[in-house]
N, C-alpha and C positions, 0 to 999 in steps of 0.2 A: 457326573455319573461315575460310579467306581468302576474299576476294571472288571470286577466280579459282576457288575450289573450289565456291562457290555457283553460279557459272555453269555449271561442269562437271555439277553435279547436275542442273540444268535440262536441259542437252542430253542427258544419258544416259538420261532418261525415255523418249526416242524410240528408244534402241537395243535390240538383242535381249536376251532373258533372260539368256544366259550372260555376256554383256558386262556387264550390270547386276550380276549375282551376283559377278563378279570386282572391278568398279571402283566401283560405286555407294557413296557415303558414305565412301570412302577416298581419300586423296591422300598423295603423299610428305611426309614430315615437313618443314615449312618451315625448321626449325632445322638438322636433321642430314642430311636427304635420305633418311632411312630409308624403304624401300618399304613394309614392313610397319607397320601402324598401332601406335604405341607402346602398351604396357600402362601406363596411368597408375595404378600401384599405390600410391595414396595415399588417406587418409581426408580430408585437409584441404587447402584451397587458400588461399594467402596473398594478402591484399589490399594494394594500393599505399598506401592511406591509409583513414582512417576513412569518408570520403565514399563511396569506392568500395564498401566493405563495406555500408554503409547503403543505397546505391542497388541493390546486388544483392539484398539481402534485400527491398527494397520493390518489386522487379521493374522498376525504372527503367533498369537496365543489364544486358545479357546477360553471363554469366561463370559460373564455377563457385564453389561455396561450401564443399560437403561432399559426399563421394561418395554418401551416402544420398539427396541431392537431385539428383544427376546427376554425370556423369564423361565426359571426352572419348572414352574408349574405348567406353563404353556409348553415347554419342551417335552414333558412327560406325556401330554395329551398328543403332541405331534408324532412322538415315537410310536404310541399305540395305534394311531390311526394309520400311519404308514404300514405297519405290520398287518392290520386288519384288511387293508385294501390291497396289500401285496406290492407296495410301491417302495422306492428307495428312501423317500423323505416326505414330509408334509409341512404345511404352514397353516397355523390357526389365526383366524381373523375375527373382526368384530361383528360380522353378519354374513348371511349368504350372499347378499349384494356386494359386500366388500370383497368377497372371494371372486365373484363374477367379474367385477370391475378390474381388480388387480391382475387377473389372468389376461383378460382382453387387452388391457393397456400394455402390460408387460410383453405380450407376444405379437403386437402389431405396431405399425408406425404409419405416418401420413403416406398415402399412396397404396397402401395394402388393401386386401379384399378378404372378407369372411363369407363362408357359406354357412348358413344357419337354418335350422328348421323353423317352419312358420308357426308351429305349436310350441310356444315357450311360455314360462312365467311372465306375467305382464311387465314386470319391472325389467326383466332381462331383455325383453323385446324392445322396450322404450329406451333402455341404455344403449343398445345397438343401433336402433333406427334414428334416434334423435341426438344422442350425445356423441357417439363415436364418428357418425357422419359429419358432425361439425368440425372435427379435426382431421378430415380427409381420408378416413377409412370407410370404404364402401361395404355394404352387407347385401347379400342376395338371400331372401327367404324362400325356401322350397320344402318339399316333403322329403326328408332325408331317409325315410323308409323305402324310397324308390331309388336304387343305386344309379339308374339312368339319369335322374334328375340332378344327382350330385355330379356326375360326369359332365353333364351339359353345363352346369353352373361354374365348375372350376375354370379359373383364369391363370395366366402365368404369374400374377401377383397374389394368388390365394395363399394365405398363411394359416387359416384355422377353418376346421369343420366343426361346428358347434351344434349339439342336440341334447335332448333329454330322452331317457327311455326307462320306464314309460314317460310319455310326454304329460305335462300339466296343462289342462285337466282331461285331455281326450283319452289317455291311457293307450296311445299308439306306441308301438315298439319299433326300434331300429335294430337292424342286424349289425351288431358291433364289429364282428371280425370282418364282415364284408366291408364296412366303411374304413376300418383301420387298414386293411390291406390295400384298398384303393389309395388312401391318403399317403401311406408310407411309399407307395410307388411314385407319388408325385412330390414327395418331400413336404407334405403338409402335416401340421399338428392337429390331432383330434382331441377335442375337449367334450366331456359328457358331465351333465349334471345327474348325479346318482341319488339325489335326495330321497326319492320315493322308495327305493329299494333297500338302501343302507348296505354296508359291505357284507352284512349276513346273508342277504338274498342275491346279491349281484356284485361281481368283482371285475369291472371292465378292463382293468390292466391285464388280466389273464387273456383277454381277447385282442390285445393289441393296442388298446386306447392309451393315448399318451398322458392326458391330465384328466383327473377325476376331481370334481368339487361336490360339496354338500352345503346346503343350508343346515348346519348343525343344530339350529333352533328346533328342528323337527325330530326325526327318529333318533339321532345321535344323543340328544338331551332326553327326549321322551316325556318330559314332564311340564312343558309349557312355562318354564321359568328362566329361559336363557335365549339370548339372541347371539348367534355366532355362525362362523363359516370355516370350512376346511378345504384345503387344496392338497392333493396327493399326486406325485409324479416322480421322475427321475431327479437325482440331486441337483443336476446343473439347471434344470427347468425351474426347480423350486427356488434356487438361489436368485435367478433372474427375477422371479415373482416377488421374492422377499425384499430385493432392493427397492422395487417399485412400491410395495406395500409399506415399507418403512417411510418413504416420503409422502405417501397419500395419507398415512396415520390412522388407518383402520385397524388398530391393534385390539386384540382380545384382552379383557381384563383377567388378572390371575384367579379371581373368584369365579368368573364364568368358565375358565379353563378347568378349574377343579370341579364345578358342577358337571361338565361334560365327562370328565373321568369317572365321576360317580354314576352318571347315567349309562355309560358304556358298559359298565360291569353287568348290567341286567339286559343288554341289547338282545342277545339271543333269545332269552326268555320272552321278553316282550314281543319280539318279531314273530315268534311262533304263535303267540296268542292273537296278535293282529291278523295274521294270516288265516288262522283257523276261524276266527270270527267273521272276517271279510268274506271268505268262501261261502259260509253259510248265509250271510245276508245277501251276497250277490245271487245265490240260488233262489232265496225267498223273493227278491225283487224281480228276477227273470220270470217267475211263475205267477206274478201278481197281474191281475187283469187290468190294472190302471197304469202299468208301467209299459212304456213303448220300447225303450232300449236300455240295455245294461252293458256297460263297458268295463270289464275286469278280466285280466289276463288268465285268470284261473278257470274261466268258463270255457268249455269247448266250443261255444258259439263265438268266442272272440276270434277275429280273422287272423290273428297271429299266435294263436294258442300253441302251435307247434314250435315256434320260435321261443315262446316264453319258456317251455319245458327245456329247450336246448341250452339257453344262456342265463337262465335264472334258477336259483335253488328253492324259490318259493315265489308266491304271487303278490305278496304284500298286503297292506291294509287300506289301500286307496281304491274307491269305486266311484265311477261317474255313471249317471243315468238320466234318462228323459222320461217324463210322464206323458200319457196320451193327451193331457190337457195343456201341454206346453208350459210357458212361463207362469201363467196364472195358477195352474195346478201345482207347480213346483213351489210357488210363493205360499200358497196355503199350506202345503206340507211343511215347509221350513218355519212358518209362523206357528205351527201347531205341535211340533215335537216338543217334548219336555225333558227326556234324559239326554238326548242329543243337543249339543249347544250350537247355536248359530254363531260361528266365528270362523275367521279366514285362515287360520293356521292349519297345520296338519302334523301327524306323527305323534300326538299326545297320547297318554293313556286314556284320556277322555275322548269320547266320540264327538267329532265336529262336523257340521254341515254348513254349506254355504253355496252361493250363486255366482259362479265365475264371471258371467257377462256383466254383472253390475258391481262386482267386488274385485276379486284378485285380477281380473283381466279387463277391467273397465277402461284402463289406459290404452288398450289396443284398439285402433280404429275398427269400426264395425265390419267394413268389408274384409279387412285382414283377419279379424276374429273369425268370421264366418267361413273364410277359406281354410282356416286351421281346424274347423269342425267344432268350434265353440259357439254352439247355438244359444239362443235366448232361453231355451227351456232346459239347458243342461244343469244338473245338480251335482256337486262334488261332495262326497262323503268320506271322511277320514275315520275309519272304524277303530274304536278304542279297545280296551282290554276288559271291559265290564262283562258280566254274564251275558252271552250272546242272546239268550231268550228274552232278556230285558230290552236289548237294543231292538230286536225284531218287534216285540210287543209295542214299543214306542213308535216305530215306524208304521206299523199295522194300524194303530190307533189313529195316527195322523192321516194315513191314506184313507181310512174309513170316514 
């Protein structure tokens, strides 16, 4: 990156979010003038001489060696995400779970302990409960929205407090500042999965959280055509994670990094529409006589509505709800929608609907799933950016 580009990066930190989303980390190509960041679709970078190669491997000279270790397209994405989240540095990886696993492995060792929320994405839960425990890392699953439960669960060897807010799929919130203050007083690193909100609606680092990660497959991409993950933190923490990620091999491809750069340019516009549509649909569902419960932070009926307004700039596009007929009623609804697609991802411009208990969270043992509030009748809706009247009509017809 040119010196002028570095100055621009410093200046842009003071600009508005949409300006950052469009410009941060990206400058016209100094060789060709190309406005779009080039896709450096290469595995290997050529050295000018032996000394340069040796200096780069020794860390004495900045530069690229091999795309598993870094790539200019990836670097542009990392610079942009670090600025959007308000962190010092970022690391892009091949998937959301590559991000989760790299963070947990990098920050713990045999004999360490993790405090984690019991409401987590299914694969995150199984990674902690089945894989990390095989290597001598203990995990205690609690409700991290209750600070007293965290205090009780902390041990002398606790290294990480890990949670999602909102939680997938219960939409439970965690008071980030409260958790961050407690963890800092005990020398514990806090990690949050910020996938549901994106940096547009929630920036955990501003509340003292140490590490923020995303399944960039979701809102960061926004178009259902990328699998990727992002981690944002202080430079020293990112370098620790980068070293582990290098050896694990979960590297993002240059093309996928470019697709995320493209998706991020419209993040603010998309998130505003997701939020607007979701609030309308949540209100529709809450007033429907066949709906038992609606879980959406933007509804005054949400038990943590006040917290949502305090630490979020919007309420997002994710809704969970239960029908009065339980699982069978939910199954009929999901089998009858036409505009909404029955699919397990989220954050797409398309509206997606799914059944957590039998799909995304099927890997979680039934008793643990129920403790986390993931009932058999819970339906998760990722609201897209279609005309909201069409989404409501589709749901209304299916409910009828």
